[in-house]
N, C-alpha and C positions, 0 to 999 in steps of 0.2 A: 015427712021425714026424708023422702026421696030428694026433694029440692034442697033441703038443708045439707044432705050428704054431698051433693054436687058442689055446693058452696064451699064446704070444708075442703074437698079435694082440690078445687080451683084455687083456694087461698093457699093451701100447702104447696101446690105447684108454683104459684107466684112467689112464695117465700123462698123456695129452693132455687128458682131462677135468679131472684134478686141476690141471694147469698153467693151464687156462682159468679155473677157479674161483678159483685163487690170484691170477691177474692181475686179474680182475674185482673181487675183494675189495680188493686194494691200490689200484686206480684209483678205486673207488667210496667208499672210506672217508672222504675229505675231504668228500664231498657228504652223507654219512650221519652225520657226527660231530655230537654235541650241543654240545660245548664247543670249537668252532673259534674262530679269532681274531676273526672278525666278531661272533659272539655275545657274546664277552667285551667288545668295545668298543662294542656297539650302544647302551649307555646314554649314550654321548657324542653321539648324534644331535642332541639339543636343546641341547647346550652351544655357546657362542659362542667358547670358548677351548679349546685342546688340554688334555687331562687327563693328568697324569703317571701312567704305569704302572710306571715304574722310575726312581727317583732314583739318581744316582751313589752307589755304596756302600750303597744302601738294601736292605733285606731284604723289604719288602712288595711283591711282584710275582708275577705268574703266568708271567713269562717263564722258560723252562727253564734258561738259563745267562746271566743278565744280566751285562753288562760293567760292572764297578765304576767305570769312568771315563766312562760315557755316561748322560746323562739321556734317557729315552725317554718321549715323550708321544704321544697319539693323538687323533684325532677321526674319527668315522664320518660318512658322507654318504649321502643319499638324493636322487637327482637327479630324482625324479618331480615335485617341486614347484619345481624350478628349479636353476640351476647353483650350485656351491659355490666360494667364494673362500677360498683359504688364503694368509694374508699374515703377514709378520713383518719386523721390522727386524733386520738382521744386526749382528754385533758382532765381537769379537776371537776368539771361540770358533768352531770349525768346526761347521756346522749342515747337516743334509740332510733332505729330504722324500722319502718313497717312497709312491707311491699304489698301493693293493692292491685287487684285485677281491674281492667278497664271497666267492666260491668259492675264493679263494686265488690267489696269483701277483701279482707286481709288474707294472704296466703302464706306469709312468712313475716316474722318479727324477731328482732335481736336488739340487745342493749350493749352498751360499752363494756359490760362485764365479760363479753366474749372476745374482747380485743386481745391480740397477741403482741407483746412488746410495744404497747401503745398504739397499735394500728388495727383498725377494723376494716375489713375488706370482704365484700360479697360479690359474687358474679352470678347474675340472673341469666338464664338461658332456657331454650326450649329443650324438650326431650331429645330431639334429633341432634341439636348442637352438643348436648352432653355426650351422646353416643360418639359423635365425631371427635370431641375433645379427648375422650377416653381412648379411642382408637389411635389417635396421633400422639398420645403420651408415651414417653420413654419409661419402660418398666423399672429401670434402675434409678430414675429420678422422677417420681410421681409428683404431680402438681400439689401444691399446698393450698390452692384456692378453696374457699368455701363456696361451693356451687349449689344453687337452688334452681329447681325447675319451675318455671312460671306456667300456670295453667292456661294462660292466654298470651298471644304475642305482643299485646300492648298493655300497658299498665303504668303505675307510678309509684314512687317511693316518697314516703313522708319522713322527714328528719325532724326530730324534736330534741331541743337542748334546754334543760331546765336551769333557770337562774334563781337560786334559793334566796337571794337578796337583791334589792333594786340596784345596788352598786355593781352587780355582776351581769346586768342586762346587756351592756355592750359586748362583753366577752361571749355571752351565749349566742348573740346574733352573729358575731364573727365566726364562731365555731360552726354554726349552721350553714353559713355561706361558704365555708371552706370545704364542704363535702364535695368530692369529685364524682361526677356521673359521666363516665366515658363509654362510648360504644367501641367494642372491639370488632375488628374485621372478621367476617366469617372465614373459617379455615378451609 
């Protein structure tokens, strides 16, 4: 019985170590991946407009399962040089923005239902930049910007415009490409 007890303990220890290695490998893979989403959209850091990564019905995309009825565009941001403003005019087609951290995960999302007078405008910034903007603000004329604090200094915005019918696909693509992603100088 003594030899069998050592065998059971050794087997259990091996299983615990294997489970630990497995969990570390799964949780660490997004941080170690060479071709994550941010690295694919990083080329858009200097663009002033969102870049199409999947046109409705289009074949040229790196998305694993693109929706044929949705135009998808993106722009990356780096908040080290100042906040980034994402703005567009809304139209008849459903539109949404989702803000993602560089390391993965959505930290803010909004749809065209939040638009004011047909305009949707979001300013992404760091906590320090938000404090500076509040300090520089005139008390009698507060900013009307919708400001969000990004948990990381780099990330990207995914723009989705839905084309409910094939005849609206070109309009959806044009709306996605019209989204402005401009860096604002640090105050």
